[in-house]
N, CA, C and O atoms as a GROMACS GRO file, in nm:
protein
  596
    1MET      N    1  22.300  -2.554   8.052
    1MET     CA    2  22.292  -2.579   7.911
    1MET      C    3  22.207  -2.471   7.845
    1MET      O    4  22.096  -2.444   7.890
    2THR      N    5  22.259  -2.410   7.738
    2THR     CA    6  22.187  -2.307   7.663
    2THR      C    7  22.119  -2.369   7.542
    2THR      O    8  22.170  -2.458   7.475
    3ARG      N    9  22.002  -2.315   7.521
    3ARG     CA   10  21.925  -2.368   7.409
    3ARG      C   11  21.930  -2.268   7.293
    3ARG      O   12  21.909  -2.148   7.315
    4SER      N   13  21.956  -2.311   7.172
    4SER     CA   14  21.964  -2.226   7.054
    4SER      C   15  21.826  -2.216   6.988
    4SER      O   16  21.757  -2.316   6.968
    5PHE      N   17  21.789  -2.094   6.954
    5PHE     CA   18  21.660  -2.073   6.886
    5PHE      C   19  21.678  -2.065   6.736
    5PHE      O   20  21.583  -2.034   6.664
    6THR      N   21  21.797  -2.091   6.686
    6THR     CA   22  21.824  -2.082   6.544
    6THR      C   23  21.790  -2.216   6.480
    6THR      O   24  21.850  -2.320   6.510
    7THR      N   25  21.694  -2.210   6.391
    7THR     CA   26  21.657  -2.329   6.314
    7THR      C   27  21.681  -2.297   6.168
    7THR      O   28  21.698  -2.180   6.134
    8PRO      N   29  21.683  -2.395   6.082
    8PRO     CA   30  21.701  -2.366   5.938
    8PRO      C   31  21.594  -2.271   5.885
    8PRO      O   32  21.623  -2.187   5.799
    9ALA      N   33  21.471  -2.281   5.933
    9ALA     CA   34  21.363  -2.195   5.885
    9ALA      C   35  21.386  -2.050   5.928
    9ALA      O   36  21.366  -1.959   5.847
   10THR      N   37  21.426  -2.026   6.051
   10THR     CA   38  21.449  -1.889   6.097
   10THR      C   39  21.573  -1.829   6.031
   10THR      O   40  21.577  -1.709   6.003
   11THR      N   41  21.673  -1.911   6.006
   11THR     CA   42  21.792  -1.864   5.936
   11THR      C   43  21.755  -1.821   5.793
   11THR      O   44  21.799  -1.716   5.746
   12MET      N   45  21.675  -1.901   5.725
   12MET     CA   46  21.633  -1.870   5.588
   12MET      C   47  21.549  -1.741   5.586
   12MET      O   48  21.564  -1.658   5.497
   13LEU      N   49  21.461  -1.726   5.684
   13LEU     CA   50  21.378  -1.606   5.693
   13LEU      C   51  21.464  -1.483   5.714
   13LEU      O   52  21.440  -1.379   5.654
   14ALA      N   53  21.565  -1.494   5.800
   14ALA     CA   54  21.655  -1.381   5.825
   14ALA      C   55  21.732  -1.342   5.699
   14ALA      O   56  21.749  -1.224   5.672
   15VAL      N   57  21.777  -1.440   5.623
   15VAL     CA   58  21.851  -1.414   5.499
   15VAL      C   59  21.760  -1.344   5.398
   15VAL      O   60  21.800  -1.246   5.335
   16LEU      N   61  21.637  -1.394   5.382
   16LEU     CA   62  21.543  -1.335   5.286
   16LEU      C   63  21.507  -1.192   5.325
   16LEU      O   64  21.499  -1.104   5.239
   17LEU      N   65  21.486  -1.167   5.454
   17LEU     CA   66  21.456  -1.031   5.499
   17LEU      C   67  21.573  -0.937   5.475
   17LEU      O   68  21.554  -0.821   5.439
   18SER      N   69  21.695  -0.987   5.495
   18SER     CA   70  21.814  -0.904   5.470
   18SER      C   71  21.825  -0.868   5.323
   18SER      O   72  21.854  -0.753   5.289
   19ILE      N   73  21.801  -0.964   5.236
   19ILE     CA   74  21.808  -0.938   5.091
   19ILE      C   75  21.702  -0.838   5.050
   19ILE      O   76  21.728  -0.746   4.973
   20ALA      N   77  21.580  -0.857   5.101
   20ALA     CA   78  21.470  -0.766   5.065
   20ALA      C   79  21.500  -0.624   5.114
   20ALA      O   80  21.471  -0.527   5.044
   21THR      N   81  21.557  -0.611   5.234
   21THR     CA   82  21.589  -0.480   5.288
   21THR      C   83  21.697  -0.412   5.206
   21THR      O   84  21.688  -0.292   5.178
   22MET      N   85  21.800  -0.486   5.166
   22MET     CA   86  21.909  -0.429   5.086
   22MET      C   87  21.858  -0.386   4.949
   22MET      O   88  21.902  -0.285   4.896
   23ALA      N   89  21.768  -0.462   4.891
   23ALA     CA   90  21.715  -0.428   4.759
   23ALA      C   91  21.631  -0.300   4.765
   23ALA      O   92  21.625  -0.226   4.667
   24ALA      N   93  21.567  -0.274   4.878
   24ALA     CA   94  21.480  -0.158   4.891
   24ALA      C   95  21.558  -0.030   4.922
   24ALA      O   96  21.507   0.080   4.898
   25LEU      N   97  21.678  -0.041   4.975
   25LEU     CA   98  21.757   0.077   5.011
   25LEU      C   99  21.824   0.136   4.889
   25LEU      O  100  21.866   0.062   4.800
   26PRO      N  101  21.836   0.270   4.883
   26PRO     CA  102  21.909   0.329   4.771
   26PRO      C  103  22.057   0.297   4.782
   26PRO      O  104  22.115   0.293   4.891
   27GLY      N  105  22.116   0.275   4.669
   27GLY     CA  106  22.258   0.241   4.668
   27GLY      C  107  22.343   0.355   4.618
   27GLY      O  108  22.296   0.468   4.607
   28CYS      N  109  22.467   0.326   4.589
   28CYS     CA  110  22.560   0.426   4.540
   28CYS      C  111  22.577   0.414   4.390
   28CYS      O  112  22.677   0.460   4.334
   29GLY      N  113  22.482   0.353   4.324
   29GLY     CA  114  22.490   0.332   4.180
   29GLY      C  115  22.474   0.461   4.104
   29GLY      O  116  22.473   0.569   4.163
   30PRO      N  117  22.462   0.450   3.972
   30PRO     CA  118  22.452   0.570   3.890
   30PRO      C  119  22.324   0.648   3.920
   30PRO      O  120  22.219   0.589   3.945
   31ARG      N  121  22.334   0.778   3.916
   31ARG     CA  122  22.221   0.865   3.940
   31ARG      C  123  22.165   0.911   3.806
   31ARG      O  124  22.235   0.911   3.704
   32ASN      N  125  22.039   0.950   3.807
   32ASN     CA  126  21.978   1.005   3.688
   32ASN      C  127  22.048   1.137   3.658
   32ASN      O  128  22.063   1.221   3.747
   33SER      N  129  22.089   1.156   3.535
   33SER     CA  130  22.163   1.276   3.498
   33SER      C  131  22.075   1.399   3.490
   33SER      O  132  22.125   1.510   3.473
   34GLY      N  133  21.943   1.380   3.501
   34GLY     CA  134  21.852   1.492   3.487
   34GLY      C  135  21.803   1.509   3.345
   34GLY      O  136  21.712   1.588   3.321
   35ALA      N  137  21.861   1.436   3.250
   35ALA     CA  138  21.815   1.444   3.113
   35ALA      C  139  21.680   1.374   3.100
   35ALA      O  140  21.659   1.266   3.155
   36ALA      N  141  21.590   1.438   3.029
   36ALA     CA  142  21.457   1.381   3.013
   36ALA      C  143  21.464   1.256   2.926
   36ALA      O  144  21.534   1.253   2.825
   37THR      N  145  21.391   1.156   2.966
   37THR     CA  146  21.382   1.034   2.888
   37THR      C  147  21.257   1.044   2.802
   37THR      O  148  21.147   1.068   2.853
   38VAL      N  149  21.272   1.025   2.673
   38VAL     CA  150  21.160   1.035   2.582
   38VAL      C  151  21.081   0.905   2.586
   38VAL      O  152  21.138   0.796   2.580
   39LEU      N  153  20.950   0.917   2.596
   39LEU     CA  154  20.865   0.799   2.591
   39LEU      C  155  20.882   0.733   2.454
   39LEU      O  156  20.907   0.802   2.356
   40PRO      N  157  20.868   0.602   2.448
   40PRO     CA  158  20.875   0.536   2.316
   40PRO      C  159  20.752   0.572   2.233
   40PRO      O  160  20.643   0.593   2.287
   41ALA      N  161  20.770   0.577   2.101
   41ALA     CA  162  20.661   0.610   2.010
   41ALA      C  163  20.606   0.484   1.946
   41ALA      O  164  20.676   0.383   1.933
   42LYS      N  165  20.479   0.491   1.905
   42LYS     CA  166  20.420   0.382   1.828
   42LYS      C  167  20.499   0.367   1.700
   42LYS      O  168  20.544   0.466   1.643
   43SER      N  169  20.515   0.245   1.655
   43SER     CA  170  20.588   0.224   1.530
   43SER      C  171  20.507   0.273   1.410
   43SER      O  172  20.563   0.306   1.306
   44ARG      N  173  20.375   0.277   1.426
   44ARG     CA  174  20.288   0.325   1.318
   44ARG      C  175  20.185   0.419   1.378
   44ARG      O  176  20.101   0.378   1.457
   45SER      N  177  20.192   0.545   1.339
   45SER     CA  178  20.101   0.648   1.392
   45SER      C  179  19.967   0.644   1.320
   45SER      O  180  19.954   0.582   1.215
   46TYR      N  181  19.870   0.710   1.378
   46TYR     CA  182  19.738   0.720   1.317
   46TYR      C  183  19.736   0.827   1.207
   46TYR      O  184  19.658   0.818   1.112
   47VAL      N  185  19.823   0.928   1.221
   47VAL     CA  186  19.842   1.032   1.120
   47VAL      C  187  19.990   1.028   1.086
   47VAL      O  188  20.074   1.025   1.176
   48VAL      N  189  20.022   1.028   0.959
   48VAL     CA  190  20.158   1.001   0.914
   48VAL      C  191  20.266   1.089   0.979
   48VAL      O  192  20.377   1.042   1.002
   49ASP      N  193  20.237   1.215   1.008
   49ASP     CA  194  20.340   1.304   1.059
   49ASP      C  195  20.313   1.351   1.203
   49ASP      O  196  20.361   1.457   1.244
   50ILE      N  197  20.237   1.273   1.278
   50ILE     CA  198  20.211   1.304   1.419
   50ILE      C  199  20.252   1.183   1.504
   50ILE      O  200  20.190   1.077   1.493
   51PRO      N  201  20.355   1.198   1.587
   51PRO     CA  202  20.395   1.086   1.672
   51PRO      C  203  20.292   1.062   1.783
   51PRO      O  204  20.222   1.154   1.825
   52VAL      N  205  20.284   0.937   1.827
   52VAL     CA  206  20.193   0.901   1.936
   52VAL      C  207  20.272   0.812   2.033
   52VAL      O  208  20.339   0.719   1.990
   53PRO      N  209  20.265   0.841   2.164
   53PRO     CA  210  20.333   0.754   2.259
   53PRO      C  211  20.285   0.609   2.245
   53PRO      O  212  20.167   0.584   2.220
   54ALA      N  213  20.376   0.515   2.260
   54ALA     CA  214  20.348   0.373   2.234
   54ALA      C  215  20.229   0.319   2.311
   54ALA      O  216  20.154   0.237   2.259
   55GLU      N  217  20.210   0.363   2.434
   55GLU     CA  218  20.103   0.308   2.517
   55GLU      C  219  19.969   0.380   2.501
   55GLU      O  220  19.873   0.346   2.569
   56PHE      N  221  19.962   0.479   2.413
   56PHE     CA  222  19.839   0.555   2.394
   56PHE      C  223  19.757   0.496   2.280
   56PHE      O  224  19.812   0.444   2.183
   57GLU      N  225  19.625   0.505   2.293
   57GLU     CA  226  19.534   0.454   2.191
   57GLU      C  227  19.444   0.565   2.142
   57GLU      O  228  19.412   0.658   2.216
   58LEU      N  229  19.403   0.554   2.017
   58LEU     CA  230  19.311   0.650   1.957
   58LEU      C  231  19.170   0.626   2.012
   58LEU      O  232  19.122   0.512   2.015
   59ASP      N  233  19.105   0.733   2.057
   59ASP     CA  234  18.964   0.725   2.097
   59ASP      C  235  18.883   0.742   1.970
   59ASP      O  236  18.855   0.855   1.928
   60ARG      N  237  18.845   0.633   1.908
   60ARG     CA  238  18.777   0.634   1.778
   60ARG      C  239  18.637   0.695   1.784
   60ARG      O  240  18.588   0.747   1.684
   61ARG      N  241  18.573   0.689   1.899
   61ARG     CA  242  18.438   0.745   1.912
   61ARG      C  243  18.438   0.897   1.900
   61ARG      O  244  18.342   0.954   1.848
   62LYS      N  245  18.543   0.962   1.948
   62LYS     CA  246  18.547   1.109   1.948
   62LYS      C  247  18.629   1.167   1.833
   62LYS      O  248  18.607   1.281   1.794
   63SER      N  249  18.723   1.091   1.780
   63SER     CA  250  18.818   1.143   1.681
   63SER      C  251  18.755   1.155   1.542
   63SER      O  252  18.670   1.074   1.504
   64THR      N  253  18.799   1.257   1.468
   64THR     CA  254  18.754   1.277   1.330
   64THR      C  255  18.873   1.318   1.244
   64THR      O  256  18.970   1.375   1.294
   65HIS      N  257  18.864   1.289   1.117
   65HIS     CA  258  18.961   1.344   1.022
   65HIS      C  259  18.902   1.343   0.881
   65HIS      O  260  18.822   1.256   0.845
   66GLU      N  261  18.942   1.442   0.803
   66GLU     CA  262  18.901   1.454   0.664
   66GLU      C  263  19.025   1.485   0.582
   66GLU      O  264  19.106   1.570   0.619
   67ASN      N  265  19.040   1.416   0.472
   67ASN     CA  266  19.151   1.442   0.381
   67ASN      C  267  19.094   1.477   0.245
   67ASN      O  268  19.014   1.403   0.188
   68ARG      N  269  19.137   1.593   0.194
   68ARG     CA  270  19.103   1.637   0.060
   68ARG      C  271  19.234   1.675  -0.007
   68ARG      O  272  19.332   1.705   0.062
   69PRO      N  273  19.238   1.673  -0.138
   69PRO     CA  274  19.363   1.713  -0.204
   69PRO      C  275  19.411   1.850  -0.156
   69PRO      O  276  19.340   1.950  -0.168
   70GLY      N  277  19.529   1.853  -0.101
   70GLY     CA  278  19.590   1.977  -0.055
   70GLY      C  279  19.540   2.028   0.079
   70GLY      O  280  19.582   2.134   0.124
   71GLU      N  281  19.450   1.956   0.144
   71GLU     CA  282  19.396   2.004   0.270
   71GLU      C  283  19.351   1.885   0.357
   71GLU      O  284  19.298   1.786   0.306
   72ARG      N  285  19.374   1.897   0.486
   72ARG     CA  286  19.325   1.796   0.579
   72ARG      C  287  19.278   1.864   0.706
   72ARG      O  288  19.328   1.969   0.744
   73ALA      N  289  19.182   1.802   0.768
   73ALA     CA  290  19.130   1.850   0.896
   73ALA      C  291  19.129   1.730   0.989
   73ALA      O  292  19.059   1.632   0.966
   74VAL      N  293  19.208   1.739   1.096
   74VAL     CA  294  19.223   1.627   1.190
   74VAL      C  295  19.191   1.675   1.330
   74VAL      O  296  19.237   1.781   1.372
   75LYS      N  297  19.112   1.596   1.402
   75LYS     CA  298  19.092   1.618   1.544
   75LYS      C  299  19.093   1.479   1.607
   75LYS      O  300  18.992   1.408   1.607
   76HIS      N  301  19.209   1.441   1.661
   76HIS     CA  302  19.227   1.310   1.721
   76HIS      C  303  19.246   1.322   1.871
   76HIS      O  304  19.305   1.417   1.922
   77TYR      N  305  19.194   1.222   1.941
   77TYR     CA  306  19.209   1.211   2.086
   77TYR      C  307  19.282   1.080   2.114
   77TYR      O  308  19.237   0.973   2.073
   78TYR      N  309  19.393   1.090   2.185
   78TYR     CA  310  19.470   0.973   2.226
   78TYR      C  311  19.464   0.965   2.379
   78TYR      O  312  19.473   1.067   2.446
   79VAL      N  313  19.449   0.845   2.432
   79VAL     CA  314  19.436   0.827   2.576
   79VAL      C  315  19.536   0.722   2.622
   79VAL      O  316  19.553   0.618   2.558
   80GLY      N  317  19.604   0.750   2.736
   80GLY     CA  318  19.701   0.656   2.790
   80GLY      C  319  19.722   0.676   2.938
   80GLY      O  320  19.664   0.767   2.999
   81ASP      N  321  19.805   0.591   2.996
   81ASP     CA  322  19.829   0.592   3.141
   81ASP      C  323  19.946   0.678   3.184
   81ASP      O  324  19.963   0.702   3.303
   82GLU      N  325  20.028   0.726   3.091
   82GLU     CA  326  20.146   0.806   3.127
   82GLU      C  327  20.100   0.940   3.185
   82GLU      O  328  19.991   0.987   3.155
   83LYS      N  329  20.183   0.999   3.268
   83LYS     CA  330  20.154   1.129   3.329
   83LYS      C  331  20.162   1.240   3.223
   83LYS      O  332  20.229   1.222   3.121
   84PRO      N  333  20.093   1.353   3.246
   84PRO     CA  334  20.094   1.461   3.147
   84PRO      C  335  20.233   1.520   3.116
   84PRO      O  336  20.262   1.546   3.000
   85GLN      N  337  20.318   1.540   3.218
   85GLN     CA  338  20.448   1.604   3.192
   85GLN      C  339  20.536   1.524   3.096
   85GLN      O  340  20.586   1.582   2.999
   86PRO      N  341  20.558   1.393   3.118
   86PRO     CA  342  20.640   1.320   3.021
   86PRO      C  343  20.573   1.312   2.882
   86PRO      O  344  20.642   1.305   2.780
   87THR      N  345  20.441   1.314   2.880
   87THR     CA  346  20.369   1.312   2.751
   87THR      C  347  20.392   1.444   2.678
   87THR      O  348  20.414   1.444   2.557
   88ASN      N  349  20.386   1.554   2.749
   88ASN     CA  350  20.415   1.684   2.690
   88ASN      C  351  20.559   1.689   2.638
   88ASN      O  352  20.585   1.737   2.528
   89ASP      N  353  20.652   1.638   2.718
   89ASP     CA  354  20.793   1.633   2.677
   89ASP      C  355  20.810   1.550   2.549
   89ASP      O  356  20.890   1.586   2.463
   90PHE      N  357  20.736   1.441   2.538
   90PHE     CA  358  20.739   1.354   2.419
   90PHE      C  359  20.710   1.437   2.294
   90PHE      O  360  20.784   1.431   2.195
   91TYR      N  361  20.601   1.515   2.298
   91TYR     CA  362  20.565   1.596   2.182
   91TYR      C  363  20.663   1.709   2.156
   91TYR      O  364  20.693   1.738   2.040
   92LYS      N  365  20.714   1.773   2.261
   92LYS     CA  366  20.812   1.880   2.243
   92LYS      C  367  20.937   1.829   2.173
   92LYS      O  368  20.996   1.900   2.093
   93GLN      N  369  20.976   1.707   2.204
   93GLN     CA  370  21.098   1.653   2.146
   93GLN      C  371  21.076   1.590   2.010
   93GLN      O  372  21.166   1.595   1.926
   94LEU      N  373  20.960   1.529   1.986
   94LEU     CA  374  20.942   1.454   1.861
   94LEU      C  375  20.873   1.530   1.748
   94LEU      O  376  20.896   1.497   1.631
   95MET      N  377  20.791   1.629   1.776
   95MET     CA  378  20.724   1.701   1.668
   95MET      C  379  20.823   1.763   1.568
   95MET      O  380  20.799   1.755   1.448
   96PRO      N  381  20.933   1.823   1.613
   96PRO     CA  382  21.029   1.878   1.515
   96PRO      C  383  21.090   1.771   1.423
   96PRO      O  384  21.129   1.802   1.311
   97THR      N  385  21.098   1.647   1.469
   97THR     CA  386  21.153   1.542   1.383
   97THR      C  387  21.058   1.507   1.268
   97THR      O  388  21.098   1.440   1.174
   98PHE      N  389  20.933   1.553   1.276
   98PHE     CA  390  20.836   1.536   1.168
   98PHE      C  391  20.817   1.668   1.093
   98PHE      O  392  20.715   1.690   1.028
   99ASP      N  393  20.918   1.756   1.104
   99ASP     CA  394  20.923   1.886   1.035
   99ASP      C  395  20.820   1.988   1.082
   99ASP      O  396  20.792   2.084   1.011
  100TRP      N  397  20.763   1.968   1.201
  100TRP     CA  398  20.674   2.068   1.258
  100TRP      C  399  20.761   2.174   1.325
  100TRP      O  400  20.850   2.142   1.403
  101GLU      N  401  20.733   2.300   1.295
  101GLU     CA  402  20.808   2.412   1.353
  101GLU      C  403  20.735   2.462   1.477
  101GLU      O  404  20.616   2.495   1.472
  102PHE      N  405  20.807   2.467   1.589
  102PHE     CA  406  20.751   2.511   1.715
  102PHE      C  407  20.711   2.658   1.706
  102PHE      O  408  20.789   2.740   1.657
  103VAL      N  409  20.588   2.692   1.753
  103VAL     CA  410  20.540   2.830   1.755
  103VAL      C  411  20.536   2.881   1.898
  103VAL      O  412  20.597   2.983   1.929
  104ASP      N  413  20.464   2.811   1.986
  104ASP     CA  414  20.459   2.852   2.125
  104ASP      C  415  20.404   2.740   2.214
  104ASP      O  416  20.354   2.638   2.166
  105GLU      N  417  20.416   2.765   2.344
  105GLU     CA  418  20.368   2.669   2.444
  105GLU      C  419  20.306   2.750   2.558
  105GLU      O  420  20.354   2.858   2.593
  106ARG      N  421  20.199   2.695   2.614
  106ARG     CA  422  20.137   2.760   2.730
  106ARG      C  423  20.071   2.655   2.818
  106ARG      O  424  20.043   2.543   2.774
  107LEU      N  425  20.048   2.694   2.942
  107LEU     CA  426  19.972   2.611   3.035
  107LEU      C  427  19.839   2.680   3.050
  107LEU      O  428  19.832   2.795   3.095
  108GLN      N  429  19.730   2.611   3.012
  108GLN     CA  430  19.599   2.674   3.009
  108GLN      C  431  19.498   2.585   3.080
  108GLN      O  432  19.467   2.476   3.033
  109ASN      N  433  19.446   2.631   3.193
  109ASN     CA  434  19.347   2.555   3.272
  109ASN      C  435  19.395   2.413   3.303
  109ASN      O  436  19.317   2.318   3.296
  110GLY      N  437  19.522   2.400   3.338
  110GLY     CA  438  19.577   2.270   3.375
  110GLY      C  439  19.620   2.183   3.258
  110GLY      O  440  19.664   2.070   3.278
  111ALA      N  441  19.608   2.235   3.136
  111ALA     CA  442  19.647   2.159   3.017
  111ALA      C  443  19.771   2.223   2.953
  111ALA      O  444  19.781   2.346   2.945
  112TYR      N  445  19.863   2.139   2.908
  112TYR     CA  446  19.977   2.186   2.829
  112TYR      C  447  19.926   2.204   2.686
  112TYR      O  448  19.860   2.116   2.632
  113VAL      N  449  19.957   2.318   2.626
  113VAL     CA  450  19.915   2.344   2.488
  113VAL      C  451  20.038   2.382   2.407
  113VAL      O  452  20.106   2.480   2.437
  114LEU      N  453  20.067   2.302   2.306
  114LEU     CA  454  20.180   2.326   2.216
  114LEU      C  455  20.126   2.360   2.078
  114LEU      O  456  20.033   2.295   2.030
  115ASN      N  457  20.182   2.461   2.013
  115ASN     CA  458  20.140   2.499   1.878
  115ASN      C  459  20.258   2.487   1.782
  115ASN      O  460  20.371   2.526   1.811
  116TYR      N  461  20.227   2.431   1.665
  116TYR     CA  462  20.326   2.408   1.560
  116TYR      C  463  20.270   2.452   1.426
  116TYR      O  464  20.149   2.466   1.410
  117GLU      N  465  20.360   2.473   1.330
  117GLU     CA  466  20.322   2.503   1.193
  117GLU      C  467  20.412   2.425   1.099
  117GLU      O  468  20.527   2.396   1.129
  118LYS      N  469  20.353   2.393   0.983
  118LYS     CA  470  20.430   2.327   0.877
  118LYS      C  471  20.358   2.353   0.746
  118LYS      O  472  20.239   2.326   0.733
  119GLY      N  473  20.430   2.406   0.649
  119GLY     CA  474  20.366   2.436   0.522
  119GLY      C  475  20.246   2.527   0.544
  119GLY      O  476  20.258   2.630   0.610
  120GLY      N  477  20.133   2.490   0.490
  120GLY     CA  478  20.012   2.569   0.506
  120GLY      C  479  19.923   2.521   0.618
  120GLY      O  480  19.804   2.552   0.621
  121GLU      N  481  19.980   2.446   0.712
  121GLU     CA  482  19.900   2.389   0.821
  121GLU      C  483  19.948   2.436   0.958
  121GLU      O  484  20.063   2.475   0.976
  122LYS      N  485  19.855   2.432   1.053
  122LYS     CA  486  19.890   2.456   1.192
  122LYS      C  487  19.843   2.333   1.270
  122LYS      O  488  19.748   2.265   1.232
  123CYS      N  489  19.912   2.306   1.380
  123CYS     CA  490  19.880   2.190   1.463
  123CYS      C  491  19.886   2.231   1.609
  123CYS      O  492  19.984   2.289   1.656
  124GLU      N  493  19.778   2.199   1.680
  124GLU     CA  494  19.773   2.221   1.824
  124GLU      C  495  19.775   2.086   1.892
  124GLU      O  496  19.698   1.997   1.857
  125VAL      N  497  19.865   2.071   1.990
  125VAL     CA  498  19.873   1.950   2.071
  125VAL      C  499  19.840   1.991   2.214
  125VAL      O  500  19.911   2.071   2.274
  126ARG      N  501  19.733   1.935   2.268
  126ARG     CA  502  19.687   1.966   2.404
  126ARG      C  503  19.700   1.839   2.487
  126ARG      O  504  19.650   1.734   2.449
  127VAL      N  505  19.769   1.850   2.602
  127VAL     CA  506  19.789   1.736   2.692
  127VAL      C  507  19.727   1.770   2.827
  127VAL      O  508  19.766   1.868   2.891
  128ASP      N  509  19.629   1.689   2.868
  128ASP     CA  510  19.567   1.713   2.998
  128ASP      C  511  19.532   1.581   3.065
  128ASP      O  512  19.539   1.474   3.004
  129GLN      N  513  19.496   1.591   3.191
  129GLN     CA  514  19.462   1.473   3.267
  129GLN      C  515  19.310   1.464   3.280
  129GLN      O  516  19.244   1.559   3.321
  130MET      N  517  19.257   1.348   3.244
  130MET     CA  518  19.113   1.324   3.253
  130MET      C  519  19.080   1.286   3.397
  130MET      O  520  19.166   1.236   3.470
  131PRO      N  521  18.956   1.308   3.438
  131PRO     CA  522  18.916   1.266   3.574
  131PRO      C  523  18.938   1.116   3.592
  131PRO      O  524  18.926   1.039   3.498
  132GLY      N  525  18.970   1.078   3.716
  132GLY     CA  526  18.999   0.938   3.746
  132GLY      C  527  18.878   0.849   3.727
  132GLY      O  528  18.766   0.885   3.760
  133GLY      N  529  18.905   0.732   3.674
  133GLY     CA  530  18.803   0.630   3.659
  133GLY      C  531  18.834   0.516   3.754
  133GLY      O  532  18.900   0.536   3.857
  134PHE      N  533  18.789   0.399   3.720
  134PHE     CA  534  18.810   0.283   3.804
  134PHE      C  535  18.959   0.255   3.823
  134PHE      O  536  19.003   0.220   3.932
  135TRP      N  537  19.037   0.270   3.715
  135TRP     CA  538  19.182   0.241   3.721
  135TRP      C  539  19.266   0.364   3.748
  135TRP      O  540  19.388   0.357   3.738
  136GLY      N  541  19.204   0.476   3.781
  136GLY     CA  542  19.279   0.598   3.809
  136GLY      C  543  19.274   0.693   3.692
  136GLY      O  544  19.213   0.661   3.589
  137PRO      N  545  19.337   0.811   3.705
  137PRO     CA  546  19.329   0.912   3.599
  137PRO      C  547  19.406   0.868   3.474
  137PRO      O  548  19.504   0.794   3.482
  138LYS      N  549  19.359   0.915   3.360
  138LYS     CA  550  19.424   0.890   3.232
  138LYS      C  551  19.473   1.024   3.177
  138LYS      O  552  19.422   1.130   3.214
  139THR      N  553  19.570   1.018   3.090
  139THR     CA  554  19.616   1.137   3.020
  139THR      C  555  19.556   1.136   2.881
  139THR      O  556  19.555   1.034   2.812
  140ARG      N  557  19.504   1.253   2.840
  140ARG     CA  558  19.444   1.267   2.707
  140ARG      C  559  19.528   1.363   2.626
  140ARG      O  560  19.569   1.468   2.676
  141VAL      N  561  19.553   1.328   2.503
  141VAL     CA  562  19.622   1.416   2.407
  141VAL      C  563  19.522   1.448   2.297
  141VAL      O  564  19.466   1.357   2.235
  142THR      N  565  19.501   1.576   2.273
  142THR     CA  566  19.416   1.619   2.163
  142THR      C  567  19.504   1.683   2.058
  142THR      O  568  19.579   1.777   2.086
  143VAL      N  569  19.496   1.631   1.935
  143VAL     CA  570  19.575   1.684   1.825
  143VAL      C  571  19.479   1.741   1.722
  143VAL      O  572  19.391   1.670   1.672
  144ILE      N  573  19.495   1.869   1.690
  144ILE     CA  574  19.410   1.935   1.593
  144ILE      C  575  19.500   1.989   1.482
  144ILE      O  576  19.589   2.069   1.507
  145ILE      N  577  19.475   1.945   1.360
  145ILE     CA  578  19.547   1.994   1.243
  145ILE      C  579  19.446   2.063   1.153
  145ILE      O  580  19.340   2.007   1.122
  146ALA      N  581  19.478   2.186   1.111
  146ALA     CA  582  19.390   2.263   1.024
  146ALA      C  583  19.476   2.350   0.934
  146ALA      O  584  19.596   2.367   0.956
  147ALA      N  585  19.413   2.405   0.831
  147ALA     CA  586  19.482   2.499   0.743
  147ALA      C  587  19.512   2.627   0.821
  147ALA      O  588  19.435   2.668   0.908
  148LYS      N  589  19.626   2.690   0.789
  148LYS     CA  590  19.658   2.819   0.851
  148LYS      C  591  19.559   2.923   0.804
  148LYS      O  592  19.510   2.918   0.691
  149ASP      N  593  19.528   3.017   0.893
  149ASP     CA  594  19.433   3.124   0.858
  149ASP      C  595  19.493   3.217   0.755
  149ASP      O  596  19.428   3.313   0.713
   0.00000   0.00000   0.00000
């Protein structure tokens, strides 16, 4: 007489392990086309013509801005959990939709630096990674708006 080791509990465990294994394996579904996905933007920005990724917050302790008739001076710091590359891509794709004209881009000391102009103003967007804290590294965006020289 042979004894079976299959019980309802072991059968259920085997089924659950099979499902978990299949879910973890890559399938034959659609592949990423390689097109960059733009991060979502905040519905309301801190500066009317500067987009901010939805998950980023203004660092109010460090940020400053002054508005005078016909002139403004802005230095804002935004901090979030997204990686620097997608954050840089966000600004490259969305700044022109706010009528900012692209001037140049460079990588400087590990920071992405984008320069734009509009009317009598220039805008520098700097994206870098801050040192890791308790929850890991954060990405910082520095936006500086000033009058053109």
